[in-house]
Structure formats: structure tokens, C-alpha cells
N, C-alpha and C positions, 0 to 999 in steps of 0.2 A: 517506379523507383522513387518513392517519396523522400529518401534520404540524400538524393543527389543535389549538388549545388548548381548543376547545369540548368539554365533556364528552360531549355528545350524539354527537359524531363518533367517539368511541372505540368499538372493536368490541364491548366488553362492556356498553355503555350500554343499559339497557332502555328500550323505547318505552312511552309511557303510553297510546297510543290516542287522545289528544286532538289537536286541531288546532293548539293553541298551547302555548307553554312550552318549556323546554329539552329535555325528552324527548318532544317532539311526534312524531307519526307513527303509522302503522299498526303494530300489535303483530306482530312476526314474529321468527324466529330468524336472527341474523346468521351468515353463513358467512365463515370466514377465507379470503382469496384465496391462491392458490398463489404461492410466492415467484417473483419475476421473475428471468429469466435474467440481466438486466443487473446484478443485485446481486452476481453472481459475478465481474464484470469485473475483470480484473487478478489474480485469485487463481491461484496456480501449482498445477497438478495435480502429482501425484507423478511421473508420467511425464516431464513437461516439466522438472521439477527435475533429474531424472537426466540427461536429454538435455543440458540446459544445462551441467551439471557436466562431462560427458564432452567436450563441444565446447570448453569452457574449458581442460580438461586438454590436449587435442590441439593447439588453435590457440595457446594462450597469451594474452598481453596485447597490446593495441594499443600502438603507439609512444607515444601521449600518456599512456596508463596507466602505462607503464614510467617515463616522465619524472616523472609525478605521484608515483609510488611513491618515486622517488629524492628528490624534494622532501620528502615526508613523513618518510622515513628521516633526513633532515638537519634535522628538526624545523622545517621551513618550512611549517607547516600553512596559514597564511593565503595564502601565495603559491601553494601547491598548489591551494587551493580556487578562487582567482581564475583560475588557469590552466585548471582543469577547467571552470569556468563559461564561459570563453571558447570552449572546445571543444564543450560540450554545450548551451549556450544559456540555461539558467535556473539560478538559485541552488539551487532545490529539487533538481534533477537532480544538480547538483554535490555537494550535501551527501550525497545517497544514494551517489554514486560514491565520495566520500571515505570514508564509513563502510565501504563494501565493500572498498576498497583497504587501509584501516587494519586490517580484520579479516584480510585476506590476508597482510599483513606480520606480524601477530601469529601467525598460523598457521605461517608460514615459520619464525619464530623458535622456536616451540614444537617444530617438526619438527627444527630444527637442534640443539636442546638435548637432544632425546630420544635 
């Protein structure tokens, strides 16, 4: 139980061998459980990162992304965020996409000036 605030539930808490009290229970050595696979959910592997970048390079941007990039370039950030939110469904996804597109535009500017 890693979410408990009870000190006896912490993995390093020693047991007293008594039937009552905070450190109650049989004296034994606690073993740390192996990390769950679900803890990795959403983490990009190096291979997937490369594959995604190659696909993005070949395919380019979706029409709504191109329109959003145009809005961002014309400093209409709020309008762009609302537009992306309508397309993606949630504000959280829209914020992530805005961040991504803003970084892409900055990268294009840097490549243009280099």
C-alpha cells in the first residue's frame, strides 16, 4: 500500500512482533515488489520516437494542424487553441498539440535562419 500515510504501511517500517500498536505484526523482512508494467504506460521507447519522427517527416501535417500553425504564426494563440480543442476534443490535448506546433514553428524559423 504505497499511498497510505500510516507509517506501518511503508516498506521499511519494522514490525514489533506485538499484536497491537502501529508496528504490529509478525517480524519478517519485507520485499520490494517488482515495478508494474502499467507504470510505463505512455512512455515513448527510443524506437517509437524515431519511427514517429520519420512518419511525421514523410507524411507532413494534417490540414487542421496546418491551419492551426497559420493561426499561431499570426499570433492568434487563443483562437488556435480553441480551434485545436474543437478538433481534438479536450483542452489538455489541445494544449499539448499547441506546444508541439509552437516548437515546430520555432524549429522551422531556426532552420530558415541557419
